[in-house]
Chimera marker file (.cmm) of the C-alpha trace (Angstrom):
<marker_set name="trace">
<marker id="1" x="-61.913" y="20.599" z="-35.649" r="1" g="1" b="0" radius="0.5"/>
<marker id="2" x="-59.350" y="23.197" z="-36.731" r="1" g="1" b="0" radius="0.5"/>
<marker id="3" x="-57.083" y="22.332" z="-33.841" r="1" g="1" b="0" radius="0.5"/>
<marker id="4" x="-57.145" y="18.728" z="-35.042" r="1" g="1" b="0" radius="0.5"/>
<marker id="5" x="-56.023" y="19.925" z="-38.473" r="1" g="1" b="0" radius="0.5"/>
<marker id="6" x="-53.222" y="21.966" z="-36.917" r="1" g="1" b="0" radius="0.5"/>
<marker id="7" x="-52.146" y="18.846" z="-34.951" r="1" g="1" b="0" radius="0.5"/>
<marker id="8" x="-52.058" y="16.883" z="-38.226" r="1" g="1" b="0" radius="0.5"/>
<marker id="9" x="-49.826" y="19.544" z="-39.772" r="1" g="1" b="0" radius="0.5"/>
<marker id="10" x="-47.541" y="19.406" z="-36.725" r="1" g="1" b="0" radius="0.5"/>
<marker id="11" x="-47.316" y="15.609" z="-37.007" r="1" g="1" b="0" radius="0.5"/>
<marker id="12" x="-46.558" y="15.881" z="-40.715" r="1" g="1" b="0" radius="0.5"/>
<marker id="13" x="-43.844" y="18.393" z="-40.007" r="1" g="1" b="0" radius="0.5"/>
<marker id="14" x="-42.243" y="16.145" z="-37.386" r="1" g="1" b="0" radius="0.5"/>
<marker id="15" x="-42.328" y="13.176" z="-39.772" r="1" g="1" b="0" radius="0.5"/>
<marker id="16" x="-40.710" y="15.066" z="-42.647" r="1" g="1" b="0" radius="0.5"/>
<marker id="17" x="-38.338" y="17.093" z="-40.450" r="1" g="1" b="0" radius="0.5"/>
<marker id="18" x="-39.945" y="20.441" z="-41.334" r="1" g="1" b="0" radius="0.5"/>
<marker id="19" x="-39.928" y="23.140" z="-38.718" r="1" g="1" b="0" radius="0.5"/>
<marker id="20" x="-42.535" y="25.841" z="-38.203" r="1" g="1" b="0" radius="0.5"/>
<marker id="21" x="-42.252" y="28.852" z="-35.952" r="1" g="1" b="0" radius="0.5"/>
<marker id="22" x="-45.575" y="28.771" z="-34.102" r="1" g="1" b="0" radius="0.5"/>
<marker id="23" x="-45.063" y="32.246" z="-32.612" r="1" g="1" b="0" radius="0.5"/>
<marker id="24" x="-45.210" y="33.645" z="-36.159" r="1" g="1" b="0" radius="0.5"/>
<marker id="25" x="-48.454" y="31.855" z="-37.105" r="1" g="1" b="0" radius="0.5"/>
<marker id="26" x="-51.509" y="34.061" z="-37.483" r="1" g="1" b="0" radius="0.5"/>
<marker id="27" x="-55.195" y="33.428" z="-38.313" r="1" g="1" b="0" radius="0.5"/>
<marker id="28" x="-58.054" y="35.530" z="-39.539" r="1" g="1" b="0" radius="0.5"/>
<marker id="29" x="-61.766" y="34.587" z="-39.412" r="1" g="1" b="0" radius="0.5"/>
<marker id="30" x="-63.385" y="35.321" z="-42.759" r="1" g="1" b="0" radius="0.5"/>
<marker id="31" x="-67.048" y="36.079" z="-42.008" r="1" g="1" b="0" radius="0.5"/>
<marker id="32" x="-69.595" y="38.791" z="-42.700" r="1" g="1" b="0" radius="0.5"/>
<marker id="33" x="-71.479" y="38.043" z="-39.493" r="1" g="1" b="0" radius="0.5"/>
<marker id="34" x="-71.741" y="40.807" z="-36.930" r="1" g="1" b="0" radius="0.5"/>
<marker id="35" x="-70.325" y="38.536" z="-34.242" r="1" g="1" b="0" radius="0.5"/>
<marker id="36" x="-67.929" y="36.056" z="-35.893" r="1" g="1" b="0" radius="0.5"/>
<marker id="37" x="-66.992" y="32.974" z="-33.869" r="1" g="1" b="0" radius="0.5"/>
<marker id="38" x="-64.186" y="33.356" z="-31.342" r="1" g="1" b="0" radius="0.5"/>
<marker id="39" x="-61.477" y="30.809" z="-32.135" r="1" g="1" b="0" radius="0.5"/>
<marker id="40" x="-58.969" y="29.308" z="-29.743" r="1" g="1" b="0" radius="0.5"/>
<marker id="41" x="-56.402" y="27.801" z="-32.080" r="1" g="1" b="0" radius="0.5"/>
<marker id="42" x="-53.218" y="26.095" z="-30.897" r="1" g="1" b="0" radius="0.5"/>
<marker id="43" x="-50.242" y="25.012" z="-32.919" r="1" g="1" b="0" radius="0.5"/>
<marker id="44" x="-48.542" y="22.616" z="-30.563" r="1" g="1" b="0" radius="0.5"/>
<marker id="45" x="-48.441" y="24.410" z="-27.211" r="1" g="1" b="0" radius="0.5"/>
<marker id="46" x="-48.484" y="27.907" z="-28.719" r="1" g="1" b="0" radius="0.5"/>
<marker id="47" x="-51.769" y="29.809" z="-29.142" r="1" g="1" b="0" radius="0.5"/>
<marker id="48" x="-52.324" y="31.141" z="-32.679" r="1" g="1" b="0" radius="0.5"/>
<marker id="49" x="-53.051" y="34.872" z="-32.684" r="1" g="1" b="0" radius="0.5"/>
<marker id="50" x="-56.346" y="35.748" z="-34.408" r="1" g="1" b="0" radius="0.5"/>
<marker id="51" x="-56.224" y="39.082" z="-36.205" r="1" g="1" b="0" radius="0.5"/>
<marker id="52" x="-58.776" y="41.248" z="-38.028" r="1" g="1" b="0" radius="0.5"/>
<marker id="53" x="-56.571" y="41.522" z="-41.130" r="1" g="1" b="0" radius="0.5"/>
<marker id="54" x="-53.628" y="39.622" z="-42.493" r="1" g="1" b="0" radius="0.5"/>
<marker id="55" x="-51.147" y="40.436" z="-45.250" r="1" g="1" b="0" radius="0.5"/>
<marker id="56" x="-50.012" y="37.470" z="-47.370" r="1" g="1" b="0" radius="0.5"/>
<marker id="57" x="-47.653" y="38.013" z="-50.310" r="1" g="1" b="0" radius="0.5"/>
<marker id="58" x="-48.593" y="41.686" z="-50.513" r="1" g="1" b="0" radius="0.5"/>
<marker id="59" x="-52.358" y="41.156" z="-50.428" r="1" g="1" b="0" radius="0.5"/>
<marker id="60" x="-54.184" y="42.401" z="-47.337" r="1" g="1" b="0" radius="0.5"/>
<marker id="61" x="-57.094" y="40.184" z="-46.376" r="1" g="1" b="0" radius="0.5"/>
<marker id="62" x="-59.563" y="41.642" z="-43.884" r="1" g="1" b="0" radius="0.5"/>
<marker id="63" x="-62.080" y="39.612" z="-41.896" r="1" g="1" b="0" radius="0.5"/>
<marker id="64" x="-65.083" y="40.734" z="-43.978" r="1" g="1" b="0" radius="0.5"/>
<marker id="65" x="-63.297" y="40.625" z="-47.361" r="1" g="1" b="0" radius="0.5"/>
<marker id="66" x="-64.195" y="44.215" z="-48.239" r="1" g="1" b="0" radius="0.5"/>
<marker id="67" x="-60.665" y="44.999" z="-49.482" r="1" g="1" b="0" radius="0.5"/>
<marker id="68" x="-60.610" y="48.660" z="-48.407" r="1" g="1" b="0" radius="0.5"/>
<marker id="69" x="-57.191" y="48.529" z="-46.796" r="1" g="1" b="0" radius="0.5"/>
<marker id="70" x="-55.657" y="46.594" z="-49.676" r="1" g="1" b="0" radius="0.5"/>
<marker id="71" x="-57.045" y="48.835" z="-52.434" r="1" g="1" b="0" radius="0.5"/>
<marker id="72" x="-56.107" y="51.974" z="-50.526" r="1" g="1" b="0" radius="0.5"/>
<marker id="73" x="-52.571" y="50.678" z="-50.225" r="1" g="1" b="0" radius="0.5"/>
<marker id="74" x="-52.182" y="49.778" z="-53.906" r="1" g="1" b="0" radius="0.5"/>
<marker id="75" x="-53.715" y="53.106" z="-54.973" r="1" g="1" b="0" radius="0.5"/>
<marker id="76" x="-51.170" y="54.935" z="-52.798" r="1" g="1" b="0" radius="0.5"/>
<marker id="77" x="-48.291" y="52.984" z="-54.265" r="1" g="1" b="0" radius="0.5"/>
<marker id="78" x="-49.504" y="53.375" z="-57.815" r="1" g="1" b="0" radius="0.5"/>
<marker id="79" x="-50.111" y="57.082" z="-57.275" r="1" g="1" b="0" radius="0.5"/>
<marker id="80" x="-46.580" y="57.593" z="-56.053" r="1" g="1" b="0" radius="0.5"/>
<marker id="81" x="-45.211" y="55.776" z="-59.092" r="1" g="1" b="0" radius="0.5"/>
<marker id="82" x="-47.489" y="57.685" z="-61.441" r="1" g="1" b="0" radius="0.5"/>
<marker id="83" x="-46.164" y="60.928" z="-59.925" r="1" g="1" b="0" radius="0.5"/>
<marker id="84" x="-42.610" y="59.815" z="-60.539" r="1" g="1" b="0" radius="0.5"/>
<marker id="85" x="-43.543" y="58.934" z="-64.125" r="1" g="1" b="0" radius="0.5"/>
<marker id="86" x="-44.981" y="62.382" z="-64.672" r="1" g="1" b="0" radius="0.5"/>
<marker id="87" x="-41.705" y="63.920" z="-63.514" r="1" g="1" b="0" radius="0.5"/>
<marker id="88" x="-39.718" y="62.040" z="-66.123" r="1" g="1" b="0" radius="0.5"/>
<marker id="89" x="-42.366" y="61.989" z="-68.867" r="1" g="1" b="0" radius="0.5"/>
<marker id="90" x="-40.755" y="64.893" z="-70.733" r="1" g="1" b="0" radius="0.5"/>
<marker id="91" x="-37.629" y="62.853" z="-71.254" r="1" g="1" b="0" radius="0.5"/>
<marker id="92" x="-39.412" y="59.813" z="-72.720" r="1" g="1" b="0" radius="0.5"/>
<marker id="93" x="-41.104" y="59.189" z="-76.022" r="1" g="1" b="0" radius="0.5"/>
<marker id="94" x="-44.625" y="57.677" z="-76.229" r="1" g="1" b="0" radius="0.5"/>
<marker id="95" x="-43.293" y="54.075" z="-76.264" r="1" g="1" b="0" radius="0.5"/>
<marker id="96" x="-41.027" y="54.729" z="-73.305" r="1" g="1" b="0" radius="0.5"/>
<marker id="97" x="-43.889" y="56.213" z="-71.293" r="1" g="1" b="0" radius="0.5"/>
<marker id="98" x="-46.013" y="53.148" z="-72.094" r="1" g="1" b="0" radius="0.5"/>
<marker id="99" x="-43.257" y="50.764" z="-71.015" r="1" g="1" b="0" radius="0.5"/>
<marker id="100" x="-42.583" y="52.574" z="-67.749" r="1" g="1" b="0" radius="0.5"/>
<marker id="101" x="-46.324" y="52.824" z="-67.044" r="1" g="1" b="0" radius="0.5"/>
<marker id="102" x="-46.963" y="49.154" z="-67.652" r="1" g="1" b="0" radius="0.5"/>
<marker id="103" x="-43.932" y="48.081" z="-65.618" r="1" g="1" b="0" radius="0.5"/>
<marker id="104" x="-44.210" y="50.466" z="-62.660" r="1" g="1" b="0" radius="0.5"/>
<marker id="105" x="-47.842" y="51.547" z="-62.334" r="1" g="1" b="0" radius="0.5"/>
<marker id="106" x="-50.064" y="48.937" z="-63.964" r="1" g="1" b="0" radius="0.5"/>
<marker id="107" x="-48.152" y="46.039" z="-62.459" r="1" g="1" b="0" radius="0.5"/>
<marker id="108" x="-49.005" y="47.351" z="-58.979" r="1" g="1" b="0" radius="0.5"/>
<marker id="109" x="-52.615" y="48.016" z="-59.933" r="1" g="1" b="0" radius="0.5"/>
<marker id="110" x="-53.168" y="44.507" z="-61.340" r="1" g="1" b="0" radius="0.5"/>
<marker id="111" x="-51.207" y="42.417" z="-58.841" r="1" g="1" b="0" radius="0.5"/>
<marker id="112" x="-53.394" y="39.535" z="-57.531" r="1" g="1" b="0" radius="0.5"/>
<marker id="113" x="-56.522" y="41.217" z="-58.903" r="1" g="1" b="0" radius="0.5"/>
<marker id="114" x="-58.392" y="37.901" z="-59.029" r="1" g="1" b="0" radius="0.5"/>
<marker id="115" x="-58.447" y="37.884" z="-55.259" r="1" g="1" b="0" radius="0.5"/>
<marker id="116" x="-59.916" y="41.361" z="-54.781" r="1" g="1" b="0" radius="0.5"/>
<marker id="117" x="-61.901" y="42.049" z="-57.987" r="1" g="1" b="0" radius="0.5"/>
<marker id="118" x="-65.168" y="41.230" z="-56.218" r="1" g="1" b="0" radius="0.5"/>
<marker id="119" x="-64.891" y="44.351" z="-54.028" r="1" g="1" b="0" radius="0.5"/>
<marker id="120" x="-67.768" y="46.799" z="-54.037" r="1" g="1" b="0" radius="0.5"/>
<marker id="121" x="-68.075" y="49.395" z="-56.807" r="1" g="1" b="0" radius="0.5"/>
<marker id="122" x="-67.420" y="52.119" z="-54.281" r="1" g="1" b="0" radius="0.5"/>
<marker id="123" x="-64.088" y="50.617" z="-53.235" r="1" g="1" b="0" radius="0.5"/>
<marker id="124" x="-63.100" y="49.806" z="-56.835" r="1" g="1" b="0" radius="0.5"/>
<marker id="125" x="-63.931" y="53.367" z="-57.847" r="1" g="1" b="0" radius="0.5"/>
<marker id="126" x="-60.875" y="54.541" z="-55.962" r="1" g="1" b="0" radius="0.5"/>
<marker id="127" x="-58.777" y="52.016" z="-57.947" r="1" g="1" b="0" radius="0.5"/>
<marker id="128" x="-60.322" y="53.091" z="-61.261" r="1" g="1" b="0" radius="0.5"/>
<marker id="129" x="-59.538" y="56.772" z="-60.578" r="1" g="1" b="0" radius="0.5"/>
<marker id="130" x="-55.795" y="56.016" z="-60.685" r="1" g="1" b="0" radius="0.5"/>
<marker id="131" x="-55.964" y="54.389" z="-64.139" r="1" g="1" b="0" radius="0.5"/>
<link id1="1" id2="2" r="1" g="1" b="0" radius="0.2"/>
<link id1="2" id2="3" r="1" g="1" b="0" radius="0.2"/>
<link id1="3" id2="4" r="1" g="1" b="0" radius="0.2"/>
<link id1="4" id2="5" r="1" g="1" b="0" radius="0.2"/>
<link id1="5" id2="6" r="1" g="1" b="0" radius="0.2"/>
<link id1="6" id2="7" r="1" g="1" b="0" radius="0.2"/>
<link id1="7" id2="8" r="1" g="1" b="0" radius="0.2"/>
<link id1="8" id2="9" r="1" g="1" b="0" radius="0.2"/>
<link id1="9" id2="10" r="1" g="1" b="0" radius="0.2"/>
<link id1="10" id2="11" r="1" g="1" b="0" radius="0.2"/>
<link id1="11" id2="12" r="1" g="1" b="0" radius="0.2"/>
<link id1="12" id2="13" r="1" g="1" b="0" radius="0.2"/>
<link id1="13" id2="14" r="1" g="1" b="0" radius="0.2"/>
<link id1="14" id2="15" r="1" g="1" b="0" radius="0.2"/>
<link id1="15" id2="16" r="1" g="1" b="0" radius="0.2"/>
<link id1="16" id2="17" r="1" g="1" b="0" radius="0.2"/>
<link id1="17" id2="18" r="1" g="1" b="0" radius="0.2"/>
<link id1="18" id2="19" r="1" g="1" b="0" radius="0.2"/>
<link id1="19" id2="20" r="1" g="1" b="0" radius="0.2"/>
<link id1="20" id2="21" r="1" g="1" b="0" radius="0.2"/>
<link id1="21" id2="22" r="1" g="1" b="0" radius="0.2"/>
<link id1="22" id2="23" r="1" g="1" b="0" radius="0.2"/>
<link id1="23" id2="24" r="1" g="1" b="0" radius="0.2"/>
<link id1="24" id2="25" r="1" g="1" b="0" radius="0.2"/>
<link id1="25" id2="26" r="1" g="1" b="0" radius="0.2"/>
<link id1="26" id2="27" r="1" g="1" b="0" radius="0.2"/>
<link id1="27" id2="28" r="1" g="1" b="0" radius="0.2"/>
<link id1="28" id2="29" r="1" g="1" b="0" radius="0.2"/>
<link id1="29" id2="30" r="1" g="1" b="0" radius="0.2"/>
<link id1="30" id2="31" r="1" g="1" b="0" radius="0.2"/>
<link id1="31" id2="32" r="1" g="1" b="0" radius="0.2"/>
<link id1="32" id2="33" r="1" g="1" b="0" radius="0.2"/>
<link id1="33" id2="34" r="1" g="1" b="0" radius="0.2"/>
<link id1="34" id2="35" r="1" g="1" b="0" radius="0.2"/>
<link id1="35" id2="36" r="1" g="1" b="0" radius="0.2"/>
<link id1="36" id2="37" r="1" g="1" b="0" radius="0.2"/>
<link id1="37" id2="38" r="1" g="1" b="0" radius="0.2"/>
<link id1="38" id2="39" r="1" g="1" b="0" radius="0.2"/>
<link id1="39" id2="40" r="1" g="1" b="0" radius="0.2"/>
<link id1="40" id2="41" r="1" g="1" b="0" radius="0.2"/>
<link id1="41" id2="42" r="1" g="1" b="0" radius="0.2"/>
<link id1="42" id2="43" r="1" g="1" b="0" radius="0.2"/>
<link id1="43" id2="44" r="1" g="1" b="0" radius="0.2"/>
<link id1="44" id2="45" r="1" g="1" b="0" radius="0.2"/>
<link id1="45" id2="46" r="1" g="1" b="0" radius="0.2"/>
<link id1="46" id2="47" r="1" g="1" b="0" radius="0.2"/>
<link id1="47" id2="48" r="1" g="1" b="0" radius="0.2"/>
<link id1="48" id2="49" r="1" g="1" b="0" radius="0.2"/>
<link id1="49" id2="50" r="1" g="1" b="0" radius="0.2"/>
<link id1="50" id2="51" r="1" g="1" b="0" radius="0.2"/>
<link id1="51" id2="52" r="1" g="1" b="0" radius="0.2"/>
<link id1="52" id2="53" r="1" g="1" b="0" radius="0.2"/>
<link id1="53" id2="54" r="1" g="1" b="0" radius="0.2"/>
<link id1="54" id2="55" r="1" g="1" b="0" radius="0.2"/>
<link id1="55" id2="56" r="1" g="1" b="0" radius="0.2"/>
<link id1="56" id2="57" r="1" g="1" b="0" radius="0.2"/>
<link id1="57" id2="58" r="1" g="1" b="0" radius="0.2"/>
<link id1="58" id2="59" r="1" g="1" b="0" radius="0.2"/>
<link id1="59" id2="60" r="1" g="1" b="0" radius="0.2"/>
<link id1="60" id2="61" r="1" g="1" b="0" radius="0.2"/>
<link id1="61" id2="62" r="1" g="1" b="0" radius="0.2"/>
<link id1="62" id2="63" r="1" g="1" b="0" radius="0.2"/>
<link id1="63" id2="64" r="1" g="1" b="0" radius="0.2"/>
<link id1="64" id2="65" r="1" g="1" b="0" radius="0.2"/>
<link id1="65" id2="66" r="1" g="1" b="0" radius="0.2"/>
<link id1="66" id2="67" r="1" g="1" b="0" radius="0.2"/>
<link id1="67" id2="68" r="1" g="1" b="0" radius="0.2"/>
<link id1="68" id2="69" r="1" g="1" b="0" radius="0.2"/>
<link id1="69" id2="70" r="1" g="1" b="0" radius="0.2"/>
<link id1="70" id2="71" r="1" g="1" b="0" radius="0.2"/>
<link id1="71" id2="72" r="1" g="1" b="0" radius="0.2"/>
<link id1="72" id2="73" r="1" g="1" b="0" radius="0.2"/>
<link id1="73" id2="74" r="1" g="1" b="0" radius="0.2"/>
<link id1="74" id2="75" r="1" g="1" b="0" radius="0.2"/>
<link id1="75" id2="76" r="1" g="1" b="0" radius="0.2"/>
<link id1="76" id2="77" r="1" g="1" b="0" radius="0.2"/>
<link id1="77" id2="78" r="1" g="1" b="0" radius="0.2"/>
<link id1="78" id2="79" r="1" g="1" b="0" radius="0.2"/>
<link id1="79" id2="80" r="1" g="1" b="0" radius="0.2"/>
<link id1="80" id2="81" r="1" g="1" b="0" radius="0.2"/>
<link id1="81" id2="82" r="1" g="1" b="0" radius="0.2"/>
<link id1="82" id2="83" r="1" g="1" b="0" radius="0.2"/>
<link id1="83" id2="84" r="1" g="1" b="0" radius="0.2"/>
<link id1="84" id2="85" r="1" g="1" b="0" radius="0.2"/>
<link id1="85" id2="86" r="1" g="1" b="0" radius="0.2"/>
<link id1="86" id2="87" r="1" g="1" b="0" radius="0.2"/>
<link id1="87" id2="88" r="1" g="1" b="0" radius="0.2"/>
<link id1="88" id2="89" r="1" g="1" b="0" radius="0.2"/>
<link id1="89" id2="90" r="1" g="1" b="0" radius="0.2"/>
<link id1="90" id2="91" r="1" g="1" b="0" radius="0.2"/>
<link id1="91" id2="92" r="1" g="1" b="0" radius="0.2"/>
<link id1="92" id2="93" r="1" g="1" b="0" radius="0.2"/>
<link id1="93" id2="94" r="1" g="1" b="0" radius="0.2"/>
<link id1="94" id2="95" r="1" g="1" b="0" radius="0.2"/>
<link id1="95" id2="96" r="1" g="1" b="0" radius="0.2"/>
<link id1="96" id2="97" r="1" g="1" b="0" radius="0.2"/>
<link id1="97" id2="98" r="1" g="1" b="0" radius="0.2"/>
<link id1="98" id2="99" r="1" g="1" b="0" radius="0.2"/>
<link id1="99" id2="100" r="1" g="1" b="0" radius="0.2"/>
<link id1="100" id2="101" r="1" g="1" b="0" radius="0.2"/>
<link id1="101" id2="102" r="1" g="1" b="0" radius="0.2"/>
<link id1="102" id2="103" r="1" g="1" b="0" radius="0.2"/>
<link id1="103" id2="104" r="1" g="1" b="0" radius="0.2"/>
<link id1="104" id2="105" r="1" g="1" b="0" radius="0.2"/>
<link id1="105" id2="106" r="1" g="1" b="0" radius="0.2"/>
<link id1="106" id2="107" r="1" g="1" b="0" radius="0.2"/>
<link id1="107" id2="108" r="1" g="1" b="0" radius="0.2"/>
<link id1="108" id2="109" r="1" g="1" b="0" radius="0.2"/>
<link id1="109" id2="110" r="1" g="1" b="0" radius="0.2"/>
<link id1="110" id2="111" r="1" g="1" b="0" radius="0.2"/>
<link id1="111" id2="112" r="1" g="1" b="0" radius="0.2"/>
<link id1="112" id2="113" r="1" g="1" b="0" radius="0.2"/>
<link id1="113" id2="114" r="1" g="1" b="0" radius="0.2"/>
<link id1="114" id2="115" r="1" g="1" b="0" radius="0.2"/>
<link id1="115" id2="116" r="1" g="1" b="0" radius="0.2"/>
<link id1="116" id2="117" r="1" g="1" b="0" radius="0.2"/>
<link id1="117" id2="118" r="1" g="1" b="0" radius="0.2"/>
<link id1="118" id2="119" r="1" g="1" b="0" radius="0.2"/>
<link id1="119" id2="120" r="1" g="1" b="0" radius="0.2"/>
<link id1="120" id2="121" r="1" g="1" b="0" radius="0.2"/>
<link id1="121" id2="122" r="1" g="1" b="0" radius="0.2"/>
<link id1="122" id2="123" r="1" g="1" b="0" radius="0.2"/>
<link id1="123" id2="124" r="1" g="1" b="0" radius="0.2"/>
<link id1="124" id2="125" r="1" g="1" b="0" radius="0.2"/>
<link id1="125" id2="126" r="1" g="1" b="0" radius="0.2"/>
<link id1="126" id2="127" r="1" g="1" b="0" radius="0.2"/>
<link id1="127" id2="128" r="1" g="1" b="0" radius="0.2"/>
<link id1="128" id2="129" r="1" g="1" b="0" radius="0.2"/>
<link id1="129" id2="130" r="1" g="1" b="0" radius="0.2"/>
<link id1="130" id2="131" r="1" g="1" b="0" radius="0.2"/>
</marker_set>
């Protein structure tokens, strides 16, 4: 069924003169089953690589949607930026600190939060410790 959908996308692309690079296409099976189905997907003649996690626009999706890798990454980035803010905090007034925090730290912490806000409390605890 999914290969049929991929063929339809390929036909659409040919009709509208859009090109895809099938060697760059990736797939991830989103399932909480112990043994998720094994997919053999093809885009044209090229097999689509199935991975356990996939990063799209800075958001890391893993196959079980537990968000550990993504939240660990954003906590690391936000922590580095918070450390930099602490170094320059003495040179800023209260309003300046607030502006830099919102622009540099909070923006990283809240990016695409609607996608990962259903993570477990344990995983989100790591995120909350930064704020």
